[in-house]
Steps between C-alpha positions, in 0.01 A plus 500: 500500500751333731350270761655508850542175698649476851358183657767227470230229506342658191825547306526140367151541351603827335814337356297204376242726336775712342677188372184356342407835345852544361501156336170582330603853400718633223712708742840386378856621524703414193875456487772408745364504858841620624474819293149612587432866568314462828357852495347444154370161612320661794350764271382225266337309788345820637354587159347150485367541857710203616686651798413409858643626827611235745645626826524850346710372209399506134482152354412381152535185293584442136515212259857454378745246367776376729764254380270393217198437725173687531521669838343756730705791630402651834635852542507691829599868509644579842547872576843601621450701817744788487444627853533353846306686766756474783764773446702377799609195300834530321491483115671159488250361752210655304614320183543172688147537643358575153683201351374271778142624460516451122643148538226407747231640270637306202513173696137548610393558139685191377343288778153628410547420133660161565210413731279526192728370224702252713806542277629781284722450197682834522533791739676827422533811711602828341523842661447801278577809714411735212147352501494483884402132489643158558340247267449140605437280199393141547429251221295183513481265202143422400402136541329359194 
């Protein structure tokens, strides 16, 4: 069951709990982190009951290897909104509004995660229109 979290003051605690649980779990993604099938990764996390909702976005964490280091991957699935409610807006303006909204949403997510982790070792954004999601992947090397 996916847990829903909206309160920004509670989000760092959720991220911390997820991070600790991921380190202790065997939920791992093998292989090159740049070639991960995000949809399959989300299914894997869902099957292990390791998906949370933060700000209406699915988020999960995995153990992985990044540049030879044990790391944690944070994966956000951001739905691509295909419709804008205001039909009086021209198509070019609609796309610009969607792009601006998506950019703002992504920056908020990164700030929330960085507030918890301080620094991130890698960030990748990939839009998959066929899956109707933009995936935000962030990696943090695990301190030993």
